[in-house]
C-alpha positions, -999 to +999 in steps of 0.1 A: +181+234-389+164+265-373+165+272-336+129+263-332+137+228-345+166+223-321+162+203-289+170+226-260+183+213-227+179+230-193+207+256-189+214+261-227+221+297-235+197+314-259+216+345-273+192+347-302+165+359-277+186+386-261+179+413-287+142+410-281+148+422-245+173+450-252+177+459-289+211+474-300+215+509-289+233+520-321+202+515-341+176+541-329+151+529-354+145+497-335+120+501-308+124+482-276+103+450-275+099+435-241+099+397-245+073+378-226+088+346-211+064+316-212+067+281-197+102+267-195+121+300-196+135+322-169+158+352-164+193+347-150+209+379-135+242+361-132+246+357-170+241+392-184+252+384-219+226+357-223+201+364-195+174+340-208+179+304-197+156+274-202+148+252-172+128+226-192+137+201-220+119+207-253+119+229-284+117+267-286+083+283-295+088+319-305+061+343-316+075+376-330+047+390-352+028+405-322+035+438-305+050+419-276+069+387-287+065+356-266+090+327-261+084+294-244+097+258-244+074+232-258+082+199-241+078+165-256+041+153-256+051+121-240+052+138-206+028+161-188+040+193-174+016+209-148+001+243-158-023+263-135-060+256-140-054+222-156-080+196-145-062+165-133-069+130-119-046+122-090-042+093-066-041+098-028-008+086-014-011+096+023-027+122+046-010+146+069-024+169+096-030+197+071-030+183+036-034+154+012-002+141-005-012+129-040+005+114-071+001+136-102+022+114-125+046+085-119+076+106-130+069+138-110+072+143-073+040+142-052+017+172-052-004+185-023-040+194-017-043+216+014-075+208+033-086+244+030-085+239-008-109+210-007-147+215-009-162+188+013-199+190+004-223+204-022-231+235+000-195+246-006-182+243+029-144+244+031-124+221+053-107+247+074-099+227+105-084+193+111-116+179+126-136+188+094-111+174+069-124+150+042-121+114+052-107+098+020-091+063+018-056+058+007-056+051-031-087+072-037-088+090-071-094+127-068-105+150-096-088+183-089-074+214-105-038+227-106-036+258-084+000+267-081+031+255-099+063+269-085+089+281-110+112+251-110+085+225-101+097+223-066+061+219-055+027+217-070-004+227-052-039+215-063-074+225-053-109+211-054-127+243-061-164+232-063-187+201-061-179+193-097-146+181-085-137+157-056-132+120-050-143+102-082-144+066-071-166+067-040-189+095-053-198+078-086-231+064-072-241+097-055-233+124-079-240+112-114-248+148-127-212+159-123-201+134-150-230+136-173-228+173-180-202+187-205-184+219-198-160+238-222-133+248-197-139+228-166-150+193-166-132+173-193-161+149-189-184+130-213-216+114-202-238+091-223-263+078-197-270+074-160-250+045-147-256+048-110-264+023-083-241-005-095-219-013-065-205-044-083-189-024-111-154-010-106-145+020-127-112+019-146-084+044-146-067+044-180-034+061-187-031+076-222-006+098-241-006+136-241-018+137-277-048+114-269-055+136-239-057+167-260-080+150-285-104+140-258-104+174-241-106+196-272-140+209-283-135+204-320-112+176-329-114+141-344-115+128-309-151+137-308-158+113-336-143+085-315-163+095-284-196+095-305-188+061-320-181+045-286-212+061-270-234+049-298-224+013-288-219+015-251-234+041-227-205+053-205-192+080-183-157+094-183-136+121-166-104+132-183-074+147-166-048+166-185-021+145-167-030+116-191-055+098-168-091+089-177-117+076-153-142+053-172-174+039-159-203+020-175-234-001-166-215-034-164-178-045-159-178-059-194-189-026-209-162-008-189-136-031-204-150-025-239-147+013-236-112+010-222-101-012-251-115+013-276-095+042-262-064+022-255-062+006-290-068+040-307-041+056-286-015+028-292-022+028-330-016+066-330-047+068-353-047+106-352-018+105-377-041+090-404-052+113-433-087+116-419-075+121-383-084+086-373-121+087-380-122+055-401-097+037-378-117+047-348-149+033-362-131+001-372-118-003-336-152+004-320-169-021-344-144-048-336-145-043-299-181-034-292-198-053-321-212-039-353 
């Protein structure tokens, strides 16, 4: 079994990577190659013989064919690990004098959104004082972006950088455009039709796997076939967070449930493992749930 197939635990020494930092001095033909450390790896001055130590569980990803080799730890896709610039859907837990405390995932410590990082209106005004802070109810779902991830995940800071982001639940009837437009790097949203002015409809927050999340966010994957099949049957709106949460809205509560069932059944069946990437399986699920 190669090193890249081995499960690595936090603190495991990685002597195989040391030569990429300082090649043997007795061989002048070998040029120094500074190793770039990616997610999950750090330098430890106290262990000079094997200075590279992992601080994350997963498998080693090593790229050596480039001028500057890169190493990182790929974690299991069952869990989300925050990365700067990730769009995420979080739940407001409580409010302090200076910031929101929010839940990123059930298995990570709470993250923060400083008031100065929250855009409070479409003009782009920033909440810079306590009296102008956004007034959000506890339990509100906020569409934000990861701003800062400290090295050992001691704290995670989020931001709401522009009016595309913000509180999802309460703004669904006032800002439909932010969820009906599709952006390559920013929104993670899909819109099929305008579904505003339906106070009796409650949007649904669906938790999905990391594999399913990547399918929905990627530009060219078999996940697009599933989205197209569902939208052909039920007009809906959705916002996808990389932390495995999806906000789903539709014209009626019954249609919301149909869309949720389609994505949930596709995810639970792990249909992407099919030979065709789940295209046929997805159509079968949509036909059964939404009607042929």
